[in-house]
VOPAGU-2260 file (C-alpha; in pm, 1 decimal, decimal comma):
REM VOPAGU-2260
SITE   aa  ch    i         X         Y         Z
SITE  MET   A    0     785,0    1961,3   -1377,6
SITE  GLU   A    1     895,1    1599,8   -1405,6
SITE  GLN   A    2     691,6    1383,5   -1638,8
SITE  GLY   A    3     621,2    1016,8   -1589,0
SITE  PRO   A    4     677,6     746,6   -1849,2
SITE  PRO   A    5     479,0     748,8   -2171,8
SITE  SER   A    6     122,1     630,2   -2130,7
SITE  GLY   A    7      88,1     253,5   -2096,6
SITE  ILE   A    8     445,3     190,6   -1974,4
SITE  GLU   A    9     467,3      47,6   -1624,1
SITE  ARG   A   10     777,3     137,9   -1420,1
SITE  ARG   A   11     710,8     -90,1   -1124,7
SITE  ARG   A   12     882,8    -426,1   -1087,1
SITE  HIS   A   13     566,1    -593,5    -959,2
SITE  PRO   A   14     205,3    -527,1   -1061,6
SITE  ARG   A   15     -14,6    -355,9    -804,5
SITE  PHE   A   16    -363,7    -470,3    -722,2
SITE  ASP   A   17    -645,1    -281,4    -552,9
SITE  VAL   A   18    -724,1    -412,2    -208,7
SITE  LEU   A   19    -905,4    -279,5      94,1
SITE  ALA   A   20    -738,4    -376,6     419,6
SITE  GLN   A   21    -698,4    -219,1     760,0
SITE  VAL   A   22    -348,6     -99,3     847,5
SITE  ARG   A   23    -187,5      14,9    1169,2
SITE  VAL   A   24     119,5     233,4    1136,4
SITE  LYS   A   25     321,1     210,5    1457,8
SITE  GLN   A   26     491,3     505,6    1620,9
SITE  SER   A   27     645,1     504,1    1967,2
SITE  GLN   A   28     397,2     758,7    2107,0
SITE  SER   A   29      86,8     672,4    1906,2
SITE  ASP   A   30     -43,8     444,2    1634,3
SITE  LEU   A   31    -230,6     549,1    1322,8
SITE  VAL   A   32    -510,2     322,4    1195,6
SITE  THR   A   33    -590,2     367,0     827,1
SITE  GLU   A   34    -652,4     172,6     504,0
SITE  LEU   A   35    -437,8      -0,6     247,4
SITE  ASP   A   36    -573,6      63,2    -102,2
SITE  ASN   A   37    -327,2    -121,5    -323,5
SITE  VAL   A   38     -44,5    -369,8    -285,0
SITE  SER   A   39     232,3    -544,7    -477,2
SITE  LEU   A   40     509,5    -781,8    -376,1
SITE  SER   A   41     743,4    -484,9    -330,2
SITE  GLY   A   42     523,5    -208,4    -187,6
SITE  ALA   A   43     183,6     -65,1    -106,8
SITE  ARG   A   44     -17,3     253,8     -84,2
SITE  LEU   A   45    -184,1     364,5     236,5
SITE  HIS   A   46    -484,2     593,9     221,6
SITE  LEU   A   47    -519,7     824,2     520,6
SITE  GLY   A   48    -840,2     979,1     390,3
SITE  LYS   A   49    -894,6    1327,2     529,2
SITE  LEU   A   50    -676,3    1260,3     834,2
SITE  ARG   A   51    -392,3    1504,7     873,9
SITE  ARG   A   52     -59,2    1340,5     794,5
SITE  PRO   A   53     158,8    1312,7    1104,9
SITE  GLY   A   54     501,3    1475,2    1067,6
SITE  TRP   A   55     674,6    1143,2    1129,0
SITE  ILE   A   56     537,2    1009,0     799,3
SITE  ALA   A   57     777,2    1165,3     550,4
SITE  VAL   A   58     966,8    1062,5     236,7
SITE  ASP   A   59    1263,4     831,6     310,7
SITE  ARG   A   60    1140,5     749,2     662,5
SITE  VAL   A   61    1103,8     381,5     747,9
SITE  ILE   A   62     773,6     305,7     918,9
SITE  GLU   A   63     643,5      -4,5    1095,8
SITE  ILE   A   64     319,2    -131,5     943,6
SITE  THR   A   65      76,0    -405,4    1044,7
SITE  ILE   A   66    -163,6    -506,6     766,6
SITE  VAL   A   67    -474,0    -706,1     859,8
SITE  HIS   A   68    -533,5    -956,4     578,6
SITE  PRO   A   69    -894,5    -890,7     468,4
SITE  VAL   A   70    -977,2   -1261,1     419,2
SITE  ASP   A   71    -799,0   -1462,5     687,7
SITE  LEU   A   72    -761,2   -1165,6     930,4
SITE  GLU   A   73    -397,4   -1250,7    1005,0
SITE  ASN   A   74    -160,3    -967,0    1088,3
SITE  ILE   A   75     125,1    -907,3     843,7
SITE  ASP   A   76     404,4    -706,4    1007,3
SITE  VAL   A   77     631,8    -521,0     765,1
SITE  GLN   A   78     858,6    -220,6     740,7
SITE  GLY   A   79     816,9      24,6     456,8
SITE  ARG   A   80    1026,6     314,7     336,4
SITE  VAL   A   81     805,1     608,0     239,5
SITE  VAL   A   82     872,2     683,7    -127,6
SITE  ARG   A   83     589,6     927,8    -201,1
SITE  VAL   A   84     327,1    1133,4     -20,2
SITE  GLU   A   85      30,5    1267,7    -218,3
SITE  GLU   A   86    -195,3    1524,9     -54,9
SITE  ASP   A   87    -495,7    1671,5    -237,5
SITE  ALA   A   88    -868,8    1731,6    -200,3
SITE  GLN   A   89    -936,8    1354,2    -191,3
SITE  GLY   A   90    -705,5    1306,9     105,4
SITE  THR   A   91    -355,5    1183,0     175,1
SITE  ARG   A   92    -196,2     876,1      22,1
SITE  VAL   A   93     141,3     734,7     125,4
SITE  ALA   A   94     337,0     499,2    -101,3
SITE  VAL   A   95     585,7     266,7      65,6
SITE  CYS   A   96     846,8      23,3     -59,5
SITE  PHE   A   97     879,5    -281,1     166,8
SITE  THR   A   98    1219,5    -322,7     333,1
SITE  ASP   A   99    1386,4    -611,8     513,2
SITE  LEU   A  100    1097,9    -857,6     479,0
SITE  ASP   A  101    1153,9   -1178,3     672,3
SITE  ASP   A  102    1012,2   -1509,0     543,1
SITE  ARG   A  103     685,3   -1474,1     736,1
SITE  ALA   A  104     626,2   -1118,6     609,2
SITE  GLN   A  105     709,2   -1221,7     249,8
SITE  GLN   A  106     461,2   -1507,5     270,7
SITE  GLY   A  107     193,5   -1279,4     417,2
SITE  ILE   A  108     241,7   -1017,4     144,5
SITE  ALA   A  109     237,0   -1291,4    -121,6
SITE  ARG   A  110     -97,4   -1420,2      18,8
SITE  LEU   A  111    -237,4   -1066,8      22,7
SITE  VAL   A  112    -127,5   -1000,3    -337,2
SITE  GLU   A  113    -273,7   -1333,5    -450,0
SITE  SER   A  114    -609,1   -1253,1    -283,3
SITE  ALA   A  115    -614,6    -910,7    -450,2
SITE  ARG   A  116    -515,3   -1057,2    -789,2
SITE  SER   A  117    -786,7   -1323,0    -766,2
SITE  ALA   A  118   -1048,2   -1060,4    -677,4
SITE  PHE   A  119    -937,8    -851,9    -978,5
SITE  GLU   A  120    -967,3   -1152,9   -1211,3
SITE  ARG   A  121   -1319,0   -1227,2   -1082,1
SITE  ARG   A  122   -1427,8    -864,9   -1130,5
SITE  GLY   A  123   -1245,5    -817,4   -1459,0
SITE  PRO   A  124   -1102,2    -494,0   -1585,0
SITE  PRO   A  125   -1312,9    -178,5   -1576,1
SITE  PRO   A  126   -1534,1    -118,8   -1881,8
SITE  LEU   A  127   -1396,5      88,6   -2168,4
SITE  PRO   A  128   -1531,1     442,5   -2200,7
SITE  ARG   A  129   -1803,1     491,1   -2461,4
C-alpha cells in the first residue's frame, strides 16, 4: 500500500480551500449536476454524494465542467483531467486537475479561489482538539 507524505507536508502546488458550489459535468448524452467541495488554482474536487459514478468519469479522462460561482453566479467553464476517484460509505469524490485553461477560465477560477480563501479567513481554522 502506497503511503502519502509525512504528516503536515503538502504535496500540492496550490493550496485548496473548501467551497460549496454547483457543478455540471457535461457528457454528450447526459449531464451530471453535483457539488464542488474544494478548489485551488490548479484543480478541484467534485462530490457526487451517493450518486453512482458514471463509467465515463474515470482516472485520466478529461471532462468538461461548468462551475457556478456561489457569490456572483457566473458560469466558469473548464476542462479537468480526473486524477483520483474515491468511493466509500460517504459517497463518491472525484479529484480533477484543470487543463488548458483560457484567460476567462483562469480569471473565473482565481475569483472562486479568492472567495473561498476569504471565507476561510473569516471563519478561521477549526478549533484544536481538547
